[in-house]
C-alpha positions, 0 to 999 in steps of 0.5 A: 500500500503506497504512502499516497493511498494511506494519506488519501484514505485517512483524509488528513489535513493540509497541515499534517500532509505538509509536515509529513512531506517536509519531514520526508524531504529533509530525511531523503535530502540527507541520503539522496540528490535533489533529482532523486528526491523529487522523482520519489516524493512528488508522485506520492504527494501530487495526487493529494495536492491537486484536489486541494486546488493548490498551485503546482508552482507553489508545490514545486517551490516547496519541493525544491527548497525542502530537498535543498535543505536536506543537502546541507544536513548531516549525515550525508549532506552532499553539498557540505562534502563538496565544499570540504573536498574543494578546500585545500586547507587541512585546518578546516574539518568536515564538522566545521563545514557542517557547523558553518552550513547550519545557520543557512539550513535554519534560515532556509527552514524558516523560509520554507515554513513561511512559504507553506503558511503564506503561498502568496510569497512564492506565487504572488508574481503569477497573479 
């Protein structure tokens, strides 16, 4: 039984669907790259979002931001490993890179929450 079918049968609220969606995006972002996350998660949640009458552009923006936050978080924050590999200074450890990326991931999470609560911030230019 697929996750989308379980969520659809339980008639979950919008807020609960978005919490599950963002948590899944953040978790998968620690393990996979952005394209893989989108290919796995969007088909599960798109059937839930479309009947709600929400903008698919907004849903796409939420998806990309959620996946990008996951790329900054341990244990496999791919972006942080790329930064560490490109540094030629042995004094900077991988932990330093992750700690340096943490404030940016936190700010991106706040922006993601704001975009979920106020969709007009992301799609206002389309109106």
